[in-house]
C-alpha positions as CSV (number, residue, x, y, z in Angstrom):
1,M,-2.3,105.0,23.7
2,I,-6.0,105.4,24.7
3,N,-6.1,108.7,22.6
4,L,-4.7,107.1,19.5
5,L,-7.5,104.4,19.7
6,R,-10.1,107.1,20.3
7,K,-9.2,109.3,17.4
8,R,-8.1,106.4,14.7
9,R,-10.4,105.6,11.9
10,S,-10.2,103.9,8.7
11,I,-9.0,106.2,6.2
12,R,-9.5,105.5,2.5
13,S,-8.7,108.7,0.8
14,Y,-5.2,110.1,0.7
15,K,-3.2,113.2,-0.4
16,P,-0.8,112.7,-3.3
17,S,2.1,113.4,-0.9
18,P,4.8,110.9,-0.4
19,I,5.9,109.7,3.1
20,E,9.1,110.9,4.3
21,D,11.9,108.4,4.7
22,E,12.0,109.1,8.6
23,K,8.4,108.0,9.1
24,V,8.8,105.0,6.9
25,A,11.8,104.0,8.9
26,I,9.5,104.3,12.1
27,L,6.7,102.3,10.4
28,K,9.6,99.6,9.6
29,E,10.7,99.5,13.2
30,A,7.1,99.2,14.7
31,L,6.4,96.2,12.4
32,L,9.4,94.6,13.7
33,R,8.9,95.4,17.3
34,S,5.5,93.6,17.0
35,P,4.8,91.2,19.4
36,S,4.9,87.4,18.5
37,S,3.9,84.2,20.2
38,R,7.0,82.4,21.6
39,G,9.1,85.2,19.8
40,F,8.8,83.1,16.6
41,N,8.3,86.4,14.4
42,P,6.6,84.4,11.6
43,W,5.8,87.6,9.8
44,E,7.5,89.4,7.0
45,F,6.7,92.6,5.1
46,I,6.7,94.0,1.7
47,L,6.5,97.8,1.5
48,V,5.1,98.8,-1.6
49,D,5.4,102.4,-3.0
50,D,5.5,102.1,-6.6
51,K,2.4,103.5,-8.1
52,Q,1.8,100.7,-10.8
53,T,2.1,97.9,-8.1
54,L,-0.2,99.8,-5.7
55,V,-2.8,100.2,-8.6
56,A,-2.5,96.3,-9.3
57,L,-2.9,95.7,-5.5
58,S,-6.0,97.7,-5.5
59,R,-7.6,95.0,-7.6
60,A,-6.9,92.3,-5.0
61,K,-10.3,92.0,-4.0
62,Q,-13.7,92.3,-5.8
63,H,-14.5,94.9,-3.4
64,G,-12.7,96.9,-0.7
65,S,-9.3,97.3,-2.0
66,E,-9.7,99.9,-4.5
67,F,-8.6,102.7,-2.3
68,L,-5.0,101.2,-2.3
69,K,-4.4,103.0,-5.7
70,N,-4.1,106.3,-4.0
71,A,-2.2,105.4,-1.0
72,S,1.4,106.5,-0.7
73,L,2.6,103.3,0.8
74,G,0.9,99.7,1.0
75,I,2.3,97.3,3.4
76,V,1.6,93.7,2.6
77,I,1.6,91.7,5.8
78,L,2.9,88.1,5.4
79,G,3.1,85.1,7.6
80,N,5.3,82.1,7.3
81,E,3.0,79.1,8.0
82,K,6.0,76.9,8.5
83,R,7.3,79.0,11.3
84,S,4.5,79.2,13.5
85,D,1.1,77.9,13.9
86,V,-0.3,81.2,15.1
87,W,1.0,83.2,12.1
88,V,-2.5,84.9,11.6
89,E,-2.7,86.2,15.1
90,D,0.8,87.4,15.0
91,C,0.2,89.0,11.7
92,S,-2.9,90.6,13.0
93,I,-1.0,92.1,16.0
94,A,1.6,93.5,13.2
95,S,-1.2,94.9,11.2
96,I,-2.9,97.0,14.1
97,I,0.4,97.9,15.5
98,V,1.6,99.6,12.1
99,Q,-1.8,101.3,11.8
100,L,-1.5,102.7,15.3
101,T,2.2,103.9,14.6
102,A,0.7,105.4,11.4
103,E,-1.8,107.5,13.4
104,D,0.9,108.6,15.8
105,L,2.8,109.9,13.0
106,G,-0.2,111.8,11.4
107,L,-0.9,109.4,8.7
108,G,-4.1,107.7,7.9
109,S,-4.5,104.0,7.1
110,C,-7.0,101.2,6.5
111,W,-6.8,97.4,6.6
112,V,-7.4,95.4,3.7
113,Q,-8.3,91.7,4.5
114,I,-6.9,89.4,1.9
115,R,-6.9,85.9,3.5
116,K,-10.2,84.2,2.8
117,R,-11.2,86.8,0.3
118,N,-11.5,86.3,-3.5
119,H,-9.9,88.3,-6.3
120,S,-12.3,86.5,-8.7
121,D,-14.4,83.3,-9.1
122,E,-11.1,81.4,-10.2
123,I,-8.5,82.9,-8.0
124,S,-8.4,84.1,-4.4
125,S,-7.0,87.4,-3.2
126,E,-4.1,85.6,-1.6
127,Q,-3.0,83.8,-4.8
128,Y,-3.4,87.2,-6.8
129,V,-1.1,89.0,-4.2
130,Q,1.2,85.9,-4.1
131,Q,1.5,85.9,-7.9
132,L,1.9,89.6,-8.2
133,L,4.8,89.9,-5.8
134,Q,6.2,86.6,-6.4
135,I,5.5,85.3,-3.1
136,P,6.1,81.7,-2.2
137,S,3.2,79.6,-1.3
138,H,4.1,78.8,2.2
139,I,4.4,82.5,2.7
140,R,0.6,83.5,3.5
141,V,-0.8,86.7,2.8
142,L,-2.8,88.2,5.6
143,S,-3.6,91.8,4.9
144,I,-2.5,94.9,3.1
145,I,-2.3,98.2,5.2
146,G,-2.7,101.3,3.0
147,I,-1.2,104.2,4.4
148,G,-1.0,108.1,3.3
149,Y,-1.7,111.4,4.4
150,P,-5.6,111.6,5.1
151,N,-7.7,113.5,2.5
152,E,-10.6,113.0,4.6
153,K,-11.5,114.0,8.2
154,K,-13.5,111.5,10.3
155,E,-14.8,112.2,13.8
156,P,-13.8,109.7,16.4
157,V,-16.6,107.2,17.6
158,A,-18.4,108.7,20.2
159,E,-18.3,106.9,23.6
160,Q,-22.0,106.5,23.8
161,K,-21.6,104.3,20.7
162,L,-19.2,101.9,22.3
163,Q,-20.8,98.5,22.9
164,F,-20.2,98.1,26.6
165,N,-22.8,95.3,26.7
166,K,-20.3,93.1,25.1
167,I,-18.0,93.3,28.1
168,Y,-18.7,90.8,31.1
169,H,-17.4,90.4,34.5
170,N,-16.1,87.0,35.9
171,M,-18.3,85.0,33.2
172,F,-20.1,85.2,30.1
173,K,-24.0,86.1,30.3
174,E,-26.0,86.0,27.3
175,Q,-28.1,89.0,27.2
């Protein structure tokens, strides 16, 4: 697992290759195996491989979502707020689990934050995605994970760049 974390980087440029059904099946399984507080599993997922829909999703935010138009797959991470008060945490776990699984499968990925972001001055990113994908209002949109075969190579973050000063032992000490 540590090797996946060491090499995983946010990939925003993808080759135009589709993802094989076997790999998509593994991504689905990873999502459904994501840990959840008290086993409530408030998450739900929409897998999007339709190019027109990916282009529309690429306009979900004013900045930072445009790369979705070239992804082979977008996974919209949803949480049912009626099912759990910690849906944000549970959906965040699912978001990173699927990214690590994608890395393990030789795929690149990048998280698009939707919750608490704006599509425009009039509508939130969440409302935009809910309208686009016909999602009811009590099903919240946390993120979209763009996935595809990488069309860019990024070096791992060097160990010397890790912020070890943010780790404390037994108690917090301001530095």
